[in-house]
C-alpha positions in Angstrom: -5.5 37.8 155.7 -5.5 39.0 159.2 -8.4 37.9 161.5 -9.4 39.5 164.7 -11.3 38.2 167.7 -12.8 40.4 170.4 -14.2 39.5 173.8 -15.7 41.6 176.6 -13.9 40.8 179.8 -13.6 42.4 183.2 -10.3 44.3 183.0 -10.5 47.4 185.2 -6.9 48.6 185.1 -4.9 51.4 183.4 -2.8 50.3 180.5 -2.6 47.3 178.2 -1.2 43.8 178.6 0.3 42.5 175.4 1.1 38.8 174.6 2.3 37.4 171.3 2.8 33.9 169.9 5.5 33.1 167.4 6.9 30.4 165.1 10.6 29.9 164.5 13.4 29.0 166.8 15.3 30.9 169.5 18.9 31.7 168.6 20.5 30.5 171.8 24.0 31.6 170.7 23.1 35.1 171.9 22.3 36.4 175.4 20.7 39.6 174.2 17.8 40.6 172.0 19.3 38.7 169.0 18.1 35.5 170.8 14.7 36.4 169.2 15.9 37.3 165.7 14.5 34.2 164.1 11.0 34.3 165.7 8.0 35.4 163.6 4.8 36.7 165.3 1.7 34.9 164.2 -0.6 36.1 167.0 -0.8 39.5 168.7 -3.2 39.7 171.6 -3.9 42.4 174.2 -6.2 43.0 177.1 -7.2 46.3 178.6 -10.2 48.0 180.2 -12.1 47.8 176.9 -11.8 44.0 176.7 -9.6 41.4 175.0 -8.6 41.5 171.3 -6.5 39.0 169.4 -5.1 39.5 165.8 -3.8 36.4 164.0 -2.9 35.0 160.6 -3.6 31.7 159.1 -0.4 31.3 157.1 3.0 32.8 156.6 1.9 34.9 153.6 0.0 37.2 155.9 2.8 38.1 158.3 3.3 41.5 156.6 -0.4 42.3 156.8 -0.3 41.4 160.5 2.7 43.8 161.0 0.8 46.6 159.3 -2.3 46.1 161.4 -0.2 46.1 164.6 1.7 49.2 163.6 -1.7 50.9 163.1 -3.2 49.9 166.4 -0.2 50.3 168.8 -0.6 54.1 169.0 -4.2 53.7 170.0 -3.5 51.3 172.9 -3.5 52.8 176.4 -0.2 53.0 178.3 1.5 51.7 180.3 2.3 48.5 178.5 2.6 45.2 180.5 4.0 41.8 179.5 4.8 38.7 181.4 8.2 38.6 179.8 9.0 42.0 178.4 12.3 40.9 176.8 10.5 38.3 174.7 7.7 40.6 173.5 10.1 43.6 172.9 12.8 41.5 171.3 10.5 39.7 168.9 8.7 42.9 167.8 12.0 44.6 167.3 13.7 41.9 165.2 10.7 40.7 163.3 9.0 44.0 162.5 11.5 46.7 163.5 9.1 48.0 166.2 10.8 49.5 169.3 8.1 49.1 171.9 8.8 50.2 175.5 7.2 48.1 178.1 6.8 50.0 181.4 5.8 47.0 183.6 6.7 43.3 183.8 4.4 40.7 185.3 7.0 38.0 186.0 8.5 38.0 189.5 12.0 37.5 188.0 13.4 37.2 184.4 13.4 33.4 184.3 10.0 32.7 186.0 7.8 30.3 184.1 4.2 31.5 183.8 3.0 28.1 184.8 4.7 28.4 188.2 3.1 31.8 188.8 -0.3 30.5 187.8 0.0 27.5 190.2 1.4 29.6 193.0 -1.3 32.2 192.7 -4.1 29.6 192.1 -5.1 31.1 188.8 -7.6 29.4 186.5 -6.2 27.7 183.4 -8.8 29.4 181.2 -9.0 26.5 178.8 -5.4 26.7 177.8 -4.8 23.6 175.7 -1.0 23.8 176.3 -1.0 24.6 180.0 1.4 27.5 179.7 3.9 25.6 177.5 4.4 28.1 174.6 6.5 25.7 172.6 3.4 23.5 172.1 1.6 26.5 170.6 4.4 26.8 168.0 4.0 23.1 167.0 0.2 23.4 166.9 0.5 26.5 164.6 2.8 24.6 162.2 0.2 21.8 162.1 -2.6 24.3 161.3 -4.3 23.9 164.6 -5.1 27.6 164.8 -8.1 27.4 167.1 -5.9 25.9 169.9 -3.3 28.6 169.4 -6.0 31.3 169.7 -7.3 29.7 172.9 -3.7 29.6 174.3 -3.2 33.3 173.6 -6.6 34.2 175.1 -5.7 32.2 178.2 -2.3 33.8 178.5 -3.9 37.3 178.5 -6.4 36.3 181.2 -3.8 34.7 183.3 -1.5 37.7 183.0 -4.3 40.0 184.0 -4.9 37.8 187.1 -1.2 37.8 187.9 -1.2 41.6 187.9 -4.3 41.8 190.1 -3.0 39.2 192.6 0.7 40.3 192.9 1.2 43.4 190.9 4.1 44.1 188.6 7.7 45.3 188.6 10.1 47.4 186.5 11.2 45.4 183.5 14.7 44.0 183.2 17.0 46.0 180.9 17.0 44.9 177.3 19.5 46.2 174.8 18.3 45.9 171.3 21.0 44.8 168.9 20.5 44.8 165.1 20.6 41.5 163.4 
């Protein structure tokens, strides 16, 4: 079953910020999109001028249902698309679900920037993130069935990314070549 959570938030900008959470491991033997080939999305969240929405599953049996929901809603989301790390979001969606999603704007200052550093530098609220920008902790919590904490993490990521965009803007994404598995 796919569950969704909506929230009214102040988000007066054009486009949509997307943030996903995953389980699985990075495939570090590659330095291209195949690095993400073993990651499976469990949470798909976005924020735009209509508010914040998070889609999530409670177990691995619903991954295909989540994919179908996301394929259905993507065409309805307003462009341009933003992500803190476009390579991650685009690479995971491509390898896990065969979705080629073009992100027009990137919110990190450079490809290896950690969101926690940006949040600290820009003095952005933590928004009750139980993992304080450490995404790997979200993966572990998901595997332990701590879904509420994972949803809180995704929500806080979206709000932080919105604030990063408001405070310092965005840049053109780094190039990503999508390689088949």
